[in-house]
N, C-alpha and C positions, 0 to 999 in steps of 0.2 A: 502493498499501503503504498504511492504516495503522501510525500508529511507533505501536509497543509501552509502557513500564515495562517496567525496569529487572526490575519482579517478576514479568511472562511471559511475558519470551526466559526466566527460568530457568524458571520452572511448566512450557512449554510443548520450554523442553529437556527437566528432568525425565516430562511426557508420552512424547516420543518416545522416550526410552533406554529406559519404563515399557515400548512394548509394544512396542518395539526387546526387552528381557528375553524376555518371556508367549510373545511368537511359539515363540523359540527351543527354551522351554524346554516349551512344544503341540509343539514340529517334531520335538527330544528324541524325551519322552513315550509317541507315539503310537513312536515307531523302532523305543523301548528294549527288551532279549529283556526279558522277564516268564512265574518259573515257576506256572503251574497248573495248579489239584487235576486235569485230566488228564494232571499231563505230575510229577507224585508221583507220586498211586496210578501212574504205570509205571517211576517210579523204586522204591516197596518193592516190586513187585513183579520187578524184577530182580532188590536186595539184596536178597530173602532167598533166598536159593536151604538156605541151610537148615527141615528141616519140625520142629525142635525150636525 
């Protein structure tokens, strides 16, 4: 294994943790509950019970 300069080790460390953070955010983004337009329409229909 070739020896790396300290700056390269720091950059590799930052790159690794950036990749871990990006992957975890992408997993969270796909798992989170989002309010879509259909949910808002259903909520407004259920909420507005009165005809005035």
